[in-house]
C-alpha positions as CSV (number, residue, x, y, z in Angstrom):
1,X,40.5,103.1,95.5
2,X,43.6,102.4,97.5
3,X,45.0,105.6,99.1
4,X,48.7,106.5,98.8
5,X,51.1,106.4,101.7
6,X,50.7,109.4,104.0
7,X,47.5,110.5,102.3
8,X,44.2,111.5,104.0
9,X,41.0,110.9,102.1
10,X,39.6,114.1,103.6
11,X,42.4,116.1,101.7
12,X,44.4,117.0,104.8
13,X,48.1,116.2,104.8
14,X,50.2,114.8,107.6
15,X,52.8,117.2,108.9
16,X,55.9,115.0,108.9
17,X,58.1,117.8,110.2
18,X,56.5,117.2,113.6
19,X,58.5,113.9,113.8
20,X,61.5,114.7,115.9
21,X,62.7,111.3,117.1
22,X,61.5,108.0,115.6
23,X,62.4,104.9,117.6
24,X,61.9,101.2,116.7
25,X,58.7,99.8,118.3
26,X,60.9,97.3,120.2
27,X,62.5,100.2,122.1
28,X,59.1,101.5,123.4
29,X,58.0,100.5,126.9
30,X,54.3,100.1,127.8
31,X,52.9,103.2,129.7
32,X,51.2,102.5,133.1
33,X,49.5,105.7,134.2
34,X,49.4,106.5,137.9
35,X,46.1,108.4,138.3
36,X,44.8,109.5,141.7
37,X,42.5,106.5,141.9
38,X,45.3,104.0,140.9
39,X,48.3,102.6,142.6
40,X,51.6,104.5,142.7
41,X,55.1,103.9,143.9
42,X,54.2,104.9,147.4
43,X,51.3,102.5,147.4
44,X,52.7,99.4,145.8
45,X,49.4,97.6,145.1
46,X,49.1,95.8,141.8
47,X,48.3,98.5,139.1
48,X,45.8,97.5,136.6
49,X,47.0,97.6,133.0
50,X,45.3,100.4,131.1
51,X,44.7,99.9,127.4
52,X,44.9,103.2,125.6
53,X,43.8,103.4,122.0
54,X,45.8,105.5,119.5
55,X,43.3,108.3,119.8
56,X,42.9,108.4,123.6
57,X,41.6,109.3,126.0
58,X,45.1,110.0,127.4
59,X,45.9,110.2,131.1
60,X,48.0,113.1,132.3
61,X,51.6,113.0,131.1
62,X,50.9,110.7,128.1
63,X,51.5,112.1,124.6
64,X,49.6,110.9,121.6
65,X,51.6,109.0,119.1
66,X,52.1,110.3,115.5
67,X,50.9,109.5,112.8
68,X,47.6,108.4,114.2
69,X,46.6,112.0,114.9
70,X,47.3,115.2,113.0
71,X,47.0,118.7,114.3
72,X,43.8,120.5,113.5
73,X,43.6,124.1,112.6
74,X,44.1,125.2,116.2
75,X,47.4,123.3,116.3
76,X,46.2,120.6,118.7
77,X,46.3,116.9,117.9
78,X,43.1,116.2,116.0
79,X,40.4,114.2,117.7
80,X,37.0,113.2,116.4
81,X,34.6,116.1,116.7
82,X,32.1,113.7,118.3
83,X,34.5,112.5,121.0
84,X,33.6,113.3,124.6
85,X,35.5,112.5,127.8
86,X,33.1,109.7,128.5
87,X,32.9,108.3,125.0
88,X,35.6,106.3,123.2
89,X,36.3,107.3,119.6
90,X,35.1,105.3,116.7
91,X,37.3,102.3,116.6
92,X,37.1,102.1,112.8
93,X,38.2,105.7,112.2
94,X,40.9,106.0,114.8
95,X,39.6,109.5,115.8
96,X,39.3,110.8,112.2
97,X,36.2,111.6,110.3
98,X,37.1,109.0,107.7
99,X,39.5,105.9,107.7
100,X,43.2,106.8,106.9
101,X,45.7,104.7,105.1
102,X,48.5,103.2,107.2
103,X,51.9,104.8,106.9
104,X,54.9,102.5,107.1
105,X,57.5,103.5,109.7
106,X,60.3,103.5,107.1
107,X,58.6,106.2,105.1
108,X,59.6,108.7,107.8
109,X,63.4,108.0,107.5
110,X,65.8,110.4,106.1
111,X,67.0,110.0,102.5
112,X,70.3,108.0,102.3
113,X,73.0,109.7,100.4
114,X,76.5,108.6,99.4
115,X,78.6,110.3,101.9
116,X,78.8,113.7,103.6
117,X,82.1,115.0,102.3
118,X,82.6,113.1,99.0
119,X,82.3,109.8,97.4
120,X,81.7,107.0,99.8
121,X,84.3,104.4,99.1
122,X,85.2,101.1,100.8
123,X,87.3,101.6,104.0
124,X,89.5,98.6,103.5
125,X,90.2,96.3,100.6
126,X,86.7,94.9,100.0
127,X,83.7,96.4,98.3
128,X,83.4,98.9,95.6
129,X,82.2,101.9,97.5
130,X,78.5,101.4,96.7
131,X,76.3,98.9,98.4
132,X,75.1,96.3,96.0
133,X,71.7,94.7,96.1
134,X,71.0,91.1,96.8
135,X,70.6,89.0,100.0
136,X,72.8,89.8,102.9
137,X,75.3,87.3,104.0
138,X,74.7,86.0,107.5
139,X,77.1,87.3,110.1
140,X,79.5,84.6,111.3
141,X,79.1,83.8,115.0
142,X,82.5,83.7,116.7
143,X,83.4,80.4,118.4
144,X,82.6,80.0,122.0
145,X,85.2,80.3,124.8
146,X,87.5,82.3,122.5
147,X,89.6,84.7,124.7
148,X,90.5,87.9,123.0
149,X,94.3,88.3,122.6
150,X,95.8,91.5,123.8
151,X,97.8,92.8,120.9
152,X,98.7,96.2,122.3
153,X,102.1,94.9,123.6
154,X,102.9,93.7,120.1
155,X,102.1,97.2,118.7
156,X,104.2,98.8,121.4
157,X,107.1,96.6,120.5
158,X,106.8,97.4,116.9
159,X,106.7,101.1,117.6
160,X,109.8,100.8,119.7
161,X,111.6,98.8,117.1
162,X,110.9,101.4,114.4
163,X,111.8,104.3,116.7
164,X,108.3,105.7,116.4
165,X,107.7,106.1,120.1
166,X,109.9,109.2,120.2
167,X,108.3,110.6,117.0
168,X,108.1,114.4,117.7
169,X,105.1,116.6,116.9
170,X,106.9,118.2,113.9
171,X,107.3,114.8,112.2
172,X,103.6,114.0,112.9
173,X,102.5,117.2,111.3
174,X,104.9,117.1,108.4
175,X,106.6,113.8,107.6
176,X,109.4,112.6,105.2
177,X,110.1,109.5,103.2
178,X,111.7,107.7,106.2
179,X,108.8,108.4,108.6
180,X,106.2,107.5,106.0
181,X,107.9,104.1,105.2
182,X,108.3,103.3,108.9
183,X,104.6,104.1,109.7
184,X,103.4,102.1,106.7
185,X,105.6,99.1,107.6
186,X,104.4,99.1,111.2
187,X,100.8,99.2,110.1
188,X,101.3,96.3,107.6
189,X,103.3,94.2,110.0
190,X,100.8,94.7,112.8
191,X,97.9,94.0,110.5
192,X,99.5,90.8,109.2
193,X,100.4,89.6,112.7
194,X,96.8,90.1,113.9
195,X,95.6,88.2,110.9
196,X,97.9,85.3,111.7
197,X,96.6,85.3,115.4
198,X,92.9,85.6,114.5
199,X,92.7,83.1,111.6
200,X,93.1,79.8,113.6
201,X,90.7,81.2,116.3
202,X,87.9,82.7,114.2
203,X,88.5,81.2,110.7
204,X,89.4,82.8,107.4
205,X,87.0,85.5,106.3
206,X,85.7,86.2,109.8
207,X,85.2,89.8,108.9
208,X,87.3,91.0,111.9
209,X,89.1,93.6,109.7
210,X,92.5,93.8,111.2
211,X,93.3,96.7,109.0
212,X,90.7,98.8,110.7
213,X,91.8,97.7,114.1
214,X,95.5,98.4,113.3
215,X,94.8,101.9,112.1
216,X,92.5,102.7,115.0
217,X,95.1,101.6,117.6
218,X,97.9,103.5,115.8
219,X,96.0,106.7,115.4
220,X,94.8,106.5,119.0
221,X,98.5,106.5,120.0
222,X,99.1,109.4,117.6
223,X,101.2,107.3,115.2
224,X,100.4,109.0,112.0
225,X,102.2,111.6,109.9
226,X,101.4,114.5,107.6
227,X,98.4,115.5,109.8
228,X,98.6,119.0,108.4
229,X,96.2,119.3,105.5
230,X,97.8,120.8,102.5
231,X,97.3,121.5,98.8
232,X,99.7,119.7,96.5
233,X,102.1,116.8,97.1
234,X,102.5,115.2,100.5
235,X,106.0,114.8,102.0
236,X,107.4,111.3,101.8
237,X,104.9,110.0,99.2
238,X,105.9,109.7,95.6
239,X,103.8,109.7,92.5
240,X,103.1,106.0,91.6
241,X,103.1,104.7,95.2
242,X,100.5,102.1,95.9
243,X,98.3,101.2,98.9
244,X,96.2,98.1,99.5
245,X,94.1,99.6,102.2
246,X,92.2,102.8,102.5
247,X,93.4,103.3,106.0
248,X,97.0,103.4,104.7
249,X,96.0,106.7,102.9
250,X,94.8,108.0,106.3
251,X,97.8,107.3,108.5
252,X,100.3,109.0,106.0
253,X,98.1,112.0,105.3
254,X,97.5,111.4,101.6
255,X,93.7,111.3,101.9
256,X,92.3,111.9,105.4
257,X,88.6,110.7,105.2
258,X,88.2,107.0,105.9
259,X,85.2,106.6,103.6
260,X,84.5,109.8,101.7
261,X,86.1,110.2,98.3
262,X,86.6,114.0,98.5
263,X,88.9,115.6,101.0
264,X,88.9,119.4,101.4
265,X,90.0,122.2,103.6
266,X,88.9,125.7,104.4
267,X,91.1,128.4,103.0
268,X,90.8,132.2,103.6
269,X,91.6,133.7,100.3
270,X,89.2,136.7,100.6
271,X,87.3,138.1,103.5
272,X,85.5,134.8,104.1
273,X,86.8,131.3,104.2
274,X,85.9,128.9,101.4
275,X,86.4,125.2,100.9
276,X,89.0,123.9,98.4
277,X,89.4,120.3,97.4
278,X,92.8,118.8,98.2
279,X,92.4,115.1,97.2
280,X,89.9,112.7,95.6
281,X,89.6,108.9,95.4
282,X,88.2,107.4,92.2
283,X,87.7,103.7,92.8
284,X,84.6,102.7,90.8
285,X,81.9,103.6,93.3
286,X,80.5,106.2,90.8
287,X,80.3,106.5,87.1
288,X,83.7,108.1,86.7
289,X,85.5,108.0,83.4
290,X,89.2,107.2,83.7
291,X,90.1,108.6,80.3
292,X,93.5,108.0,78.8
293,X,95.5,108.3,82.0
294,X,95.8,112.1,81.9
295,X,92.1,112.8,81.9
296,X,89.5,112.0,84.6
297,X,85.8,112.8,84.6
298,X,84.8,112.7,88.2
299,X,81.3,112.4,89.6
300,X,80.4,114.4,92.7
301,X,78.9,113.2,96.0
302,X,75.4,112.1,96.6
303,X,72.6,111.4,94.2
304,X,70.7,108.2,95.0
305,X,67.7,106.3,94.1
306,X,66.1,104.5,97.1
307,X,64.4,101.1,96.9
308,X,61.0,102.8,97.2
309,X,61.7,104.7,94.0
310,X,62.4,108.1,95.5
311,X,65.4,109.9,93.9
312,X,67.6,112.6,95.4
313,X,69.7,114.9,93.4
314,X,73.3,115.9,94.4
315,X,73.6,119.2,96.2
316,X,76.3,121.8,95.8
317,X,77.6,121.5,99.3
318,X,80.6,120.1,101.2
319,X,82.8,118.1,98.8
320,X,80.9,119.2,95.7
321,X,81.2,122.8,96.7
322,X,84.9,122.4,97.4
323,X,85.5,120.9,93.9
324,X,83.5,123.8,92.3
325,X,85.6,126.3,94.2
326,X,88.7,124.6,93.0
327,X,87.5,125.0,89.4
328,X,87.8,128.8,89.9
329,X,90.9,128.8,92.1
330,X,92.7,126.4,89.8
331,X,94.5,124.7,92.8
332,X,96.2,121.3,92.5
333,X,94.2,118.3,93.6
334,X,95.7,115.0,94.5
335,X,94.2,112.1,92.6
336,X,94.2,108.5,93.9
337,X,92.8,105.9,91.5
338,X,91.4,102.6,92.7
339,X,91.8,99.5,90.6
340,X,90.8,95.9,91.1
341,X,93.2,93.6,92.9
342,X,93.5,90.6,90.7
343,X,95.0,88.5,93.4
344,X,92.2,89.4,95.8
345,X,88.8,89.7,93.9
346,X,87.2,91.6,96.8
347,X,90.0,94.1,97.2
348,X,91.3,97.2,95.6
349,X,94.7,98.8,95.0
350,X,95.0,102.5,95.4
351,X,97.5,104.4,93.1
352,X,98.7,107.9,93.8
353,X,98.4,109.3,90.3
354,X,99.8,112.7,91.1
355,X,98.4,116.2,90.8
356,X,95.5,117.3,88.6
357,X,93.7,120.6,88.0
358,X,89.9,120.8,87.6
359,X,89.2,122.3,84.2
360,X,85.4,122.6,84.3
361,X,82.2,121.3,85.8
362,X,78.6,120.7,84.7
363,X,75.4,119.0,85.8
364,X,73.8,116.0,84.2
365,X,71.4,113.1,84.9
366,X,72.9,109.8,85.8
367,X,71.6,106.3,84.9
368,X,69.1,106.4,87.7
369,X,67.7,109.8,86.6
370,X,69.3,111.8,89.5
371,X,71.0,115.1,88.8
372,X,74.7,114.8,89.5
373,X,77.8,117.0,89.2
374,X,80.6,116.2,86.8
375,X,84.2,117.5,87.1
376,X,86.8,117.4,84.4
377,X,90.4,117.0,85.7
378,X,93.6,117.1,83.7
379,X,96.9,115.8,85.0
380,X,99.6,118.4,85.6
381,X,102.4,117.7,83.0
382,X,106.0,116.9,84.0
383,X,105.2,114.3,86.6
384,X,106.4,110.6,86.6
385,X,103.9,108.2,85.0
386,X,101.7,106.2,87.4
387,X,98.3,105.1,86.2
388,X,99.5,105.2,82.6
389,X,102.0,102.5,83.5
390,X,99.2,100.2,84.6
391,X,97.3,100.9,81.3
392,X,100.4,100.1,79.3
393,X,101.1,96.8,81.0
394,X,97.5,95.8,80.4
395,X,97.9,96.5,76.8
396,X,101.1,94.3,76.7
397,X,99.1,91.5,78.3
398,X,96.2,91.8,75.9
399,X,98.6,92.0,72.9
400,X,97.2,95.3,71.8
401,X,100.7,96.9,72.0
402,X,104.0,95.1,71.9
403,X,106.5,95.7,74.8
404,X,109.3,97.9,73.5
405,X,112.8,96.4,73.6
406,X,112.0,92.7,74.1
407,X,115.0,90.5,73.3
408,X,113.5,87.2,74.5
409,X,109.8,86.6,75.3
410,X,110.7,84.0,77.9
411,X,114.2,83.8,79.4
412,X,113.2,80.7,81.4
413,X,112.3,78.7,78.2
414,X,109.2,77.4,80.1
415,X,111.0,76.4,83.3
416,X,108.7,78.8,85.3
417,X,104.9,78.9,85.3
418,X,105.1,82.6,84.4
419,X,107.1,83.8,81.4
420,X,110.0,86.1,82.2
421,X,110.9,88.4,79.3
422,X,114.3,89.9,78.6
423,X,114.1,93.6,77.8
424,X,116.6,96.3,76.8
425,X,115.3,99.7,75.9
426,X,118.5,101.5,77.0
427,X,121.3,100.4,74.6
428,X,122.2,97.8,72.1
429,X,123.4,95.0,74.4
430,X,121.8,91.8,73.4
431,X,121.6,90.1,76.8
432,X,123.6,88.9,79.8
433,X,126.5,86.4,79.7
434,X,125.4,82.8,79.0
435,X,124.0,80.8,81.9
436,X,121.8,77.7,82.4
437,X,118.4,78.6,83.8
438,X,117.5,76.3,86.7
439,X,114.3,77.1,88.8
440,X,115.4,75.7,92.1
441,X,118.4,75.0,94.3
442,X,120.8,72.1,93.5
443,X,122.2,70.2,96.4
444,X,125.1,67.8,96.3
445,X,124.0,66.4,99.6
446,X,121.4,67.6,102.1
447,X,122.0,68.7,105.7
448,X,121.3,66.0,108.3
449,X,118.9,66.6,111.2
450,X,119.5,65.2,114.7
451,X,116.1,63.4,114.7
452,X,113.6,62.3,112.1
453,X,111.0,64.8,111.0
454,X,107.4,63.7,110.6
455,X,105.5,64.7,107.5
456,X,101.9,66.0,107.8
457,X,98.8,64.1,106.6
458,X,96.9,67.2,105.5
459,X,95.4,65.9,102.3
460,X,93.6,69.1,101.6
461,X,96.5,71.3,102.6
462,X,97.6,72.6,106.0
463,X,94.9,74.6,107.8
464,X,95.6,77.3,110.4
465,X,93.3,75.8,113.0
466,X,94.8,72.3,112.8
467,X,96.8,72.1,116.0
468,X,97.8,68.5,115.3
469,X,99.7,69.3,112.1
470,X,103.4,68.7,112.7
471,X,104.4,71.4,110.2
472,X,102.3,74.0,112.1
473,X,103.8,72.9,115.3
474,X,107.3,73.4,114.0
475,X,106.3,77.0,113.2
476,X,105.3,77.7,116.8
477,X,101.7,76.8,116.2
478,X,101.0,79.3,113.5
479,X,101.0,79.0,109.7
480,X,103.6,81.4,108.3
481,X,101.6,82.3,105.2
482,X,98.1,83.8,104.7
483,X,95.6,82.5,102.2
484,X,96.9,85.2,99.8
485,X,100.4,83.9,100.1
486,X,101.6,86.7,102.3
487,X,104.3,86.1,104.9
488,X,102.7,86.9,108.2
489,X,105.8,87.4,110.3
490,X,109.5,87.6,109.7
491,X,111.4,84.8,111.5
492,X,114.9,83.4,111.4
493,X,113.6,80.1,110.0
494,X,110.4,79.1,108.3
495,X,109.5,75.4,108.2
496,X,107.7,74.4,105.0
497,X,106.2,71.1,104.1
498,X,108.7,68.6,102.6
499,X,108.6,65.6,100.4
500,X,107.4,63.3,103.2
501,X,104.2,65.4,103.7
502,X,100.9,64.3,102.1
503,X,99.6,67.8,101.4
504,X,99.2,68.9,97.7
505,X,101.6,71.2,95.8
506,X,99.2,74.2,96.3
507,X,99.3,73.9,100.1
508,X,99.8,77.2,101.8
509,X,102.8,75.9,103.6
510,X,104.6,75.3,100.2
511,X,104.6,78.9,99.2
512,X,108.2,79.1,98.0
513,X,108.1,75.9,96.1
514,X,106.0,76.9,93.1
515,X,108.2,79.6,91.6
516,X,107.3,83.2,91.0
517,X,103.7,84.1,91.4
518,X,103.9,87.4,89.5
519,X,105.0,88.3,85.9
520,X,108.6,89.3,86.0
521,X,111.0,90.8,83.5
522,X,114.8,91.1,83.4
523,X,115.7,94.5,82.1
524,X,118.8,96.6,81.3
525,X,119.3,99.4,83.8
526,X,121.0,102.7,83.0
527,X,124.1,102.1,85.1
528,X,123.9,98.9,87.1
529,X,123.8,96.2,84.4
530,X,120.8,93.9,84.4
531,X,118.0,94.1,86.9
532,X,114.7,92.5,87.9
533,X,111.2,94.0,88.2
534,X,107.6,92.9,88.0
535,X,104.7,93.7,85.7
536,X,102.3,93.1,88.6
537,X,101.9,95.1,91.9
538,X,103.4,93.2,94.8
539,X,101.8,93.3,98.2
540,X,104.1,93.7,101.2
541,X,105.1,90.2,102.5
542,X,104.4,88.4,99.2
543,X,106.8,85.8,98.0
544,X,108.9,86.8,95.0
545,X,111.3,84.0,94.2
546,X,114.0,81.9,95.7
547,X,117.7,82.2,95.1
548,X,118.5,79.2,92.8
549,X,121.9,77.9,91.9
550,X,124.4,75.3,93.2
551,X,125.2,74.9,96.9
552,X,128.9,75.4,97.4
553,X,130.5,73.1,99.9
554,X,134.1,74.2,99.4
555,X,133.9,78.0,99.5
556,X,133.7,80.2,96.4
557,X,135.6,82.4,94.2
558,X,135.8,86.0,95.5
559,X,135.4,87.3,91.9
560,X,132.1,85.5,91.5
561,X,129.5,88.2,91.3
562,X,126.6,85.8,91.5
563,X,127.1,84.6,95.0
564,X,124.6,84.5,97.9
565,X,126.4,84.0,101.2
566,X,124.1,83.5,104.3
567,X,127.2,83.8,106.6
568,X,127.6,87.5,105.7
569,X,126.5,90.2,108.2
570,X,123.2,91.7,107.1
571,X,122.0,95.0,108.5
572,X,118.8,94.4,110.4
573,X,116.0,96.2,108.8
574,X,114.8,97.4,112.2
575,X,111.5,95.5,112.9
576,X,111.9,93.1,110.0
577,X,112.7,90.3,112.3
578,X,111.0,87.9,114.7
579,X,109.2,89.4,117.6
580,X,111.0,87.2,120.2
581,X,114.0,89.5,120.5
582,X,115.8,87.8,117.6
583,X,117.1,91.1,116.2
584,X,119.6,89.7,113.7
585,X,119.8,86.7,111.4
586,X,121.8,83.8,112.7
587,X,124.6,83.1,110.3
588,X,124.1,79.8,108.5
589,X,126.7,78.0,106.4
590,X,124.8,78.2,103.2
591,X,126.6,79.5,100.1
592,X,125.0,79.5,96.7
593,X,126.6,80.2,93.4
594,X,124.4,81.2,90.4
595,X,127.3,82.0,88.0
596,X,126.8,79.1,85.7
597,X,123.3,78.1,86.6
598,X,120.5,80.1,88.4
599,X,117.2,81.8,88.1
600,X,115.9,85.4,88.0
601,X,117.2,86.1,91.5
602,X,120.7,86.3,90.2
603,X,119.7,89.6,88.5
604,X,118.6,91.4,91.7
605,X,120.8,94.3,92.4
606,X,122.0,95.6,95.8
607,X,120.3,98.6,97.5
608,X,121.0,100.2,100.9
609,X,117.3,100.8,101.1
610,X,115.9,97.6,99.6
611,X,112.3,96.6,99.0
612,X,113.0,92.9,99.2
613,X,114.2,90.8,102.1
614,X,115.4,87.2,102.3
615,X,114.3,84.5,104.6
616,X,115.8,81.1,105.4
617,X,113.3,78.3,104.6
618,X,113.8,74.6,105.5
619,X,112.0,71.6,104.0
620,X,112.6,68.5,106.0
621,X,112.2,64.8,105.1
622,X,113.1,62.1,107.5
623,X,116.6,62.9,108.7
624,X,117.4,65.3,105.9
625,X,117.0,69.0,105.7
626,X,117.1,71.2,102.6
627,X,117.6,74.9,103.2
628,X,116.5,77.5,100.7
629,X,116.7,81.3,100.4
630,X,113.3,82.8,99.7
631,X,112.8,86.5,98.9
632,X,109.7,88.4,100.1
633,X,108.6,92.0,99.6
634,X,109.3,94.3,102.5
635,X,106.6,96.8,101.5
636,X,104.1,97.3,98.6
637,X,106.0,97.5,95.3
638,X,104.4,99.2,92.3
639,X,104.7,97.6,88.8
640,X,108.1,98.1,87.0
641,X,109.9,99.3,90.2
642,X,113.2,97.5,90.4
643,X,113.5,94.7,93.0
644,X,116.6,95.0,95.2
645,X,118.0,93.5,98.4
646,X,120.9,94.2,100.7
647,X,123.9,92.1,99.8
648,X,125.3,92.3,103.3
649,X,128.9,92.8,104.5
650,X,131.8,90.4,104.4
651,X,134.4,91.1,107.0
652,X,136.9,88.8,105.3
653,X,136.7,90.7,102.0
654,X,137.9,94.3,102.3
655,X,137.3,95.1,98.6
656,X,134.4,97.5,98.4
657,X,132.3,98.2,95.4
658,X,130.8,101.6,94.7
659,X,127.1,101.6,95.4
660,X,124.8,103.2,92.8
661,X,121.5,102.4,94.4
662,X,120.7,106.1,94.7
663,X,118.5,105.6,97.8
664,X,118.3,108.3,100.5
665,X,120.1,105.8,102.9
666,X,122.9,104.9,100.5
667,X,126.1,103.9,102.3
668,X,128.2,104.7,99.2
669,X,129.6,101.2,98.9
670,X,128.8,97.5,99.2
671,X,130.7,94.2,99.1
């Protein structure tokens, strides 16, 4: 009968505790003993190779290799009782009285558990927090002769532009809204810029993870905030804020571990210190139950079934112990929920859902048969809605629940690929003043260029590694957009493909030409008239819409409230500019009126601390140039947060309007 792994037919067991350091066989070097009758270093004659069987005899200084020998009752490594110094052991028994079954090397490995201080979740925006089965994808080999680009000067320039170089220790320990926003914006701009640099050199999906590199370089320089661990809310972070990368949670102090799902701290409440949970991340790696938005059933750390069938139960230690202590201490715990990123199937979006209290805990068996700990968390009442908003929007999409206050299901009458509903749940107003919806800009005549512009021949769309593409060449050799449609760097002018180009409509370099990519709604605000917001989360740098209307060649009426004037002075949003010392937008004689005809952009209100920024985009064809105003997200924008931009200042118009933006940087007026 076949013997089991690690078994001895004689009934003796192998003492695996004697294994202190197991190394792969390829790391072991052959042993060449230097006995008195053999050559040594001092007598460099050729040394004969000595073949040593697993059971010996062993020259001085050579240790037997486990598991071929087991200690006998005297504690020595067992040898055959018939072995003598002049007689080799029985080759068939390897020094044992009877043959033993071979023991695979991997049977001596330590059990693999899911993390050491909580759930193990994905570090960036790919994966689900648990390793799935199936064949591994081959690692992509980087192209030859690729010289690594030094990006540290770029980071230093961003830190200087955002005034983070002089960030004092007090702000690093305890931040505020301004510091949190600046650090997140530097992280995102730096990550995007590295993506733009790496893609033509290594290809899309090269696995270089610029998010990890950006966070590592920033934290090495001490560029993070809220480093002081705390129970409760984190300064500068609001309930409902969203993050597209786990490392963003780390650099702003919302959740410190880069992988573990449970963060905790030691607190001295009695004579001894005890761990208390401060935050958890629930992102689908375990069998968590999200409940109705106010309830969360959370699964503790650990508990795994190995491929060889061995199962390991969760232990009441580290993160699990901290959660158990928090049950009795009733302290607040920050909850970050992870949901699937629809725009990026391999990614996740992390939502800060506010503070919860742990109401109870118990132990049960999971689907694999392992004993796991369960924790019931209830949301603290009185907080702004966060995850509940996401659930409500999904119900609107599925038709389960009707959106309250809908006046028109589609304001655009089909002019856009995405319907834009008109909503008023504030008062009885039935809608804005009449206007004609037009999805794009109307020109009476184009601007002329000094020389003809060649169109590209990219039949499959412009690719980042195509150095011969004239459209890429006009953008300083780099595609301005990522494969997800994210603007990689803010510049004074973006050159998009025009009518003379052969690329298809879905070309990456036609990003602003296809209309809004997210579901929008025009809604009635409480005190600012009509506004614009999105049902979908918007990633920083994503295209929102263009400013449509009629190009005005003869000036405009000062009483026209639906005017976009590119010649105004716009406050530079610090580092939201090109990296070549172009700190302010160059005034361009483009004036657009959307009073009689326009699109959803006409409903965007002013803010002194906006979340949207405009870029000048040009589409050239032969000797003609068509300029457009495209809006992009400055930072990540949660669903149903109003979209706003800075209207700028007009020196010729001294009539100020009272600003009602309510931001912490409000100037009190706008033009």
